[in-house]
N, C-alpha and C positions, 0 to 999 in steps of 0.2 A: 503494501499498499504504500502510496507517495505520501500521505498526508494531507493532498491539498481536496477541497470541496469537489465532490464527485466520485473520489478515489480513499475511503475512510475504512477504516478498520470498524469493528463493531464498537471497541473502546472509543476510538476515535468520535464514531459520530454520537454516542451519548455524552462524551463530554462537550461537543459542540451544541447540542440540545440544550443542555444544564446551561451553558456560557450564554445563549440565547433566550433563555428565562431569565436569568439575573439581570440581564441588560433591559430588560423589556422596556422600561420605565423611561428610559433615556433613549433609545433606538430613535423614536422619531423626531431627537433634537441633532443628532450626528449631522454632518455635512454631507455624507453623500445619501445619506436619508433622503433629508431635506431638498436636494437636487434633483432627487429622482421625480419627486411631489412636485418641486416647481416646473418643472420641464415636463411633466407627464410622460415620463419615460416608459413607464410600463404599458402605456397603449399608445406608444408614438410610432409602431410599425403598421399599426391597424387604423388607428381614429386620425392620422395627421397627415395629410398628403402636400407635399413639397409644391412650391410653384413653378409653372410650366419651365421657367427660364432657367432654373436649378437643374430640372430634370434632363433637360435638354443639351446644356451647355456647362456643367460643371463635369470635367473630364474623372473617368476612373471607374472602376468596378471591381469586382469578385471574379476570379477567373481560373478555375485549378483548386489541386490541392497540391502542398507539399510532402515528401516522403515519409513524415511522421502524421500525416493526413491533416493538418492544420489549414485552413481556407488561406488562398494569397489573394491579397487584394492591391490592385495597380492603382495607382496616381501617377497621372500623365500631365506634366507641368507646362509643356510647350504650348499648348493649343490654349491654355488657358486665356481669358480676356479678363482680368481682375476688375478694371474699371467700368468695363460693362456689366459684369457682374452683380457689382455692390450699386452702380445706380441703378439698378433692377428690381432690386430684392434686398431685406435687410438683413442686416449681422446676426439677426435672431434666426431668421429662416435658416441661414448657413448653418448655423450652431447646430438647430434643430435636426438639420438632414445630416450633420454628422455622427450626431449621436444616434438617428435611425441607423444609418449604415453600420455604426458598431455594435447597436442592439441584433442587426439583424447577422451580424458576423457572429456574435457571443450564440445567437442561436443555432449559427450553423457548425461551432465547435460542440455546442449538446451533441447534435445530430451525430457528428462524426464520433464522439465520446461513445453513443448507442452502438455503434458497427464493431466496438471492443476496443477502441484506441480513447485513451484517456489523452480529449485535446481542449487545452483551455487558452491558448493562445494563437495568433494569426502570421503569418509571414508577410510582409509588406516591401514592395517593390515601386521605388521611384523613378521614373522616367524622367530626368531632366535635361532631356535634349530640346533645344530653343529655349531653356532659360534665359531670358533677356532683362532689360532695365525694366520694361512694362511690369514686371514681377517684382520690382523692388520698391513700387508704388508705395505711401509710406500708409494710406489708409488700408490697402492689401495685408500690409506685412501687420499692421496693428490686429487685423481680423483674425487672421491664422495665426496669431500670438495668444488670441482666445480661445482659439481651436484647442491649439498645444497645452495651454493652462488646465482646458477643462478634461483632455485627458489625462494629462499628469495627475489630478486632482480625483479622477473619479475611476479611471480604467487604466492603473499603473501597470497593471500585471496581464494586459491585454496584447501586448506584444511580443511575440519571439524574436524576430529577428527584422531588420529593415536593411535590404539592400538597396543603396543607390547607385544606377547607371548613368552612364552617357552625360557625367558632368561636364559643365564648360568651364571655362577660365575665369567667368563670373561667379561660379557657383562657392568659392571660400567667401566672399563677400555676402551672399544671401545665408549662408549657414551661419555664419557669425550673427546675422540679426536676430537669430531664434534659438541658437544652442543653448542660453542662460535660461532658457523656458524649460530645459530639459533636465531631469534628475541625473545623477551620475549613471544608475543602474541603466538608464534608456538611451545615456550615449554609448556605453558599451555595446548596446545591441544593433548599433549602425556599423555597416558595412560600405564603404566606400569602395565601389570598385574601378576597375580601370578598364584595359582593353580586354581584358579576360574575362567579361563580366559574362557572357554564352555559357563557358565553362563552368565558373563558380555556380550559375544558376542551376543547370543541370546536375553539379552535385546536391543539391537538396530538393530539386523537382525533379521528377521523372519527366521525358522529352513527351510523353503523351499527356502530360497536363500541363505543359509549356507553351503558349501562341508560338506560330512559326516568325513573328515578328521579333520573338525574345529569344530566339535559339533553341526553340522544341519544335515538335512535329504537329501540333493542335490547331485544326483550324474551324472557321465559321461552316455549318452545313454545305453553304454555298463556295467553301472554298477560301474564304476569306484569310490571309494568313494573321491579321490583327486581330481576329475575335472580335466585331464591333457589336454583335447581339448582346457580348458580356462585358467589353470595356467600352465606356464613352469616351470620345478622344474631344469632345468640345470644340470649340472654333470663337470667332468672334461674333458676338452679341449684336444682333439686330436693334436699330435704336427706336424700334416701336416697343420694345421692352421696358425701356427706360419710363422710372417713375421719377427721376429728379435730375437737374442739371447737373448737379455737382454735389461734393461729398462733404459735410462739415468738418471745418479743421481750426484746430486750435491753434494759432500762429505765435512763434517765440518773441516776435519785436514787431513795432511799427515807425515806421520815418515818416518824415513829410519831406519832399523835395521841391526847392523853390524851383520857380519857373525859369528857365532858362540854367538848368542845374542839373547834375548827374550824381547818384550816389555808388560809391565802391566799397564793396566786401571781400577783402583777401582772403585766400585760405591756402596754406603752406601743405603741401601735398608731397609726403616723404616717400612713400611706397607707389610704384606705379601698379596699376589696377587698382588704384582707389577708386570709388565712385562718389561724385557731387549729387547731393540729392536736394532738390528745393520745391519749393511751394509758394505762390504769393499774390496778392489780390490787392488790386486798388482802389479808389472812392473815387466816383465821379468821374473819371475818364478814363482812357488808355492809357499804358506805360510803355516805354522801351526796356529791353531787357536781352542780353548778351554776356557770352563767357570768352575772358580773353587770359593770357601769359604773360607774366613782367617777363620784359626783357632785360630789366636791371634791377636788382633786387636793393630794399632800402631806401629806395625813394618813388615817389608820388610819380605817375606815368599817366598821359592822356591814353585815349581808347587808340588815336592814330599811332601811338609810340609803341603797344603791345602787340604781340602775335594774337589775330581772333581766333578763338576757338570755336564758339559757337555765334555766329552772325546775328549782330543786334538786329532789333524787329521791334515793332510796335503790338501790345497785346491788350485786347479788350480784355483784361482782368478785373474792370469793374462789373463787367457780365458774368462773366464765368471766370471763376479762380483759375490759375495757371499751376500747371506742375512738371517737373523734367528732372531729368538726369543724367550724368555724363560721364565715363568710364574716363579716368586720367592715364594716358598713355606713358607719361613722363614725370619724373618728381620735377617742383618747380612750385610757384607762387601763383594760384589762378585768381581772377578777380572777376566777380559777379557784379555786372552793372546796371544798376537800374537810371533809364536814360529820359530826363524831361526837358533835354537841350533845346528841343524844338517848340516847348510851347511857351510863348512870350506871354500869358496870360495868367494861367492856373498852376497853382502849384498842385503835386498830386502825394495824397495819403497812402504807403505802399503798405502792406503787413505781411510777413515774411518768417519762413522757417529755412534753414539751410543745416544740413548737415554731412559729415565728412564717413563715408562707410569705407572701413578697412578690411583687407582681403587676408588678413592674420589676425592672431589671436589678442596680439596687444592692447587693442581694445576695440569698443563695438561703434562707436563713434565719436568725432571729436566736433566741436563748434570751432569758430573761427576765432584765431590766433588772438587777435583784437581787430586789428585791420581795417574797421568801417572807418570811411570818412567821405565826405561830402564837397565837390569842388565845382564850380562854372567851368563851364568848357563854352565856346562859341559855335556857331555853325548849326544847322539843320538837319544833321546826321550822327552827330556825337563823336566825327574823326575831328 
């Protein structure tokens, strides 16, 4: 007997029943019990219907079993449209959907256990092909962080192992954003595979249980090697599903840029591959924005004296907030420049948040070294 629920000796079962009787009074107050009651977990697989946009465009699915009989769940990252999904459904809906899938996988484990194997956890395959800057959008990372926290607090033993495959160069940055949410035990279950990933998967999964697209022999009845009847691959969310124009953001700073002026923010990038991520909105009218790299460190430079990295252009950020990111190819001082030099009448109030996302474990993010200065530049294009 393993000592786990579902595989107990008669003596262990008796001891468990006695424990349940002793804690009966406080059981409803336990965090996990309150979570299940609040989210209506006991009926979520039958009484709750996910929004159509989530069903159609949130990638992933269960397909096959590993060699120990555990269900295999695939998360397919590349085709995901984080912004489209969050503009079309609430974070609560995403959380419910993940809980629903987790409960369905738990029931699948119970079915497998009845076949003679004690199955209590799943194998997860993370397909990171196509992971890009759009996936580092701050509201999306925050939503995913809430999902991870929910898993850690309520299903800590539900994961047996995680295989992460096809990781691009951007992956270390993305992983640094969320790994602090994982306990050490969960981190030990994460296996980041290189080019040998098909062989490793076949070591743990019989080829007949593994889709052809992932190195096995399994196909859909129509021969589809990606098994789309079981694994959804998402895609760009049509705007007809959108329920809002933007996601509400809490900005870190606000500034007022005088007419005929610009405002520059300096960020010293020490590690190539770091990502600059920004969000901003203006009040009353549009504002210019661009990214530059200084050619002389330690002194103020005009836009025309710096190397243009992201061309400056005017954004209607007073109508729809702007966000973006940039992978820094080399080390140096990068300048984010808000431009109001073209305005001869209006000052602009701009609210913004900027982060530096590092590709190593030294830090999760860092703010500007101080670097914000406002100066007046002549001309209509900020050059």
